[in-house]
N, C-alpha and C positions, 0 to 999 in steps of 0.2 A: 511558738516558737521564739526564743532570746536570741541575745546576740552580747558578747563580750566588748567590753571597753577593751583598748589597748592594754593598760593597768591590770585589768584583771586577767586578760591573759597573760601578760609578764608573771602574774602573781601567782597563776597555775603552771607555768613552766617553770619558775621556782620550785614552788613545790614536788614538783617532780623529779627535778633534780634531786632535792634533798634527800626524796625518797629512795633515789637509788643509790646516791651516798650512802646511804642508810639500811643496804642491801634489801629493799622492800622494791624487788624490781618489778612484781606483780604490780603493785599500787601505781608505779611510776608509769607502768606502758597505760594501766586504765587512763592514770590521768594526762596521757599522752592522745592516748585516743580520740579521746573526747575532746580535747585540745583542738586537734587536726581536725573534724568534723567542724568548728567554730572559724580554723583559720589555715584551709588549706593551702593557701597559697605561699605561709610562714615558714622559709627555710629555718628557722629556729627550734621549729617541731622536729624536722629531720635531725638536725643536730644531736636535740635533745634523744631523743631512741637510737641515735649513735652512742650516744655516752650511756644511757641505759646500756646497750650490749655491753661496750667496755669493760663496763665497769662490774659487770656479771660477768666477766671472762668467757665472754660469746664474741670470740673473736672472730670466728669464720662467718658466720652468721651478720657481724657486724661489716663485715667487705662486702657479703652479700644485699645486706640492704644497702648499703652503700651504693654497689652498682646496678644492683637492679630495680630499686626502688628512686632512693635521694635523687643522685646523680641524675636519673632520667626527668624527674622533677626540676631542678635547679643544677643543671650542667657546667655552670660556672665557678661555685660555691665552694670559695680557697679554704673553708674551715672542714666542710666535710671531707676533703680530698685529706685533711690535716689528719681527721680521724681515722681517714683508712690508713693513712700512713703508719698513724699510731697500732691500730690493731694488726698490721703487717708486721711490723716489729715487736710486736708480742707472740706474733705467730713463727718469730725468727725466720721470717722472708726477709730478712735483709736488702738484697739488691732491689728487689720489688717496693720495699718501703722507701728505700734510698730516693729511688726515680721519681715515684709521688712527690716525698719531701720535697725533693729539691726542686719541683717546678709550683709548690705552695710558696716555697721561701722565696726565686723568684719573682713573683708575682708581687704587684705595689696595691692590688684592689683592697683587699685586705691586711692589714698593718698584723691585727692579734694574730691570724689563720698562720702570716709568715714567721712572725719570731716564733710561736708552738711548736709548727717545722722547725727551723732551725736548732732550735733546743732540742728535738727531738733527733736529729742528726748527731748531736755532740757526742 
């Protein structure tokens, strides 16, 4: 077995996100599944899975994945919570989404997640 360098892992994550953006969801899922074997403690893989589910318009599956898998591994990850809020908005569960997003917007540990949350609440 071999290991991936951080640069190789980043490259694979970018390829997976490009695949999701190009509606190649199965390819993105396969890449992320393999990447998770090499980087099981990387929240970026969980975020990639959430982005892929949102891109595939599987909003309920995204919320379920974030709640049941991703946030159990990374309970304080603000970006995962922001993507949960995004999926909830797409499901027209606005009060629930705003509750999640306002918590993300108020935190200061991840400025990118806070900015995303604020933008989604506008």
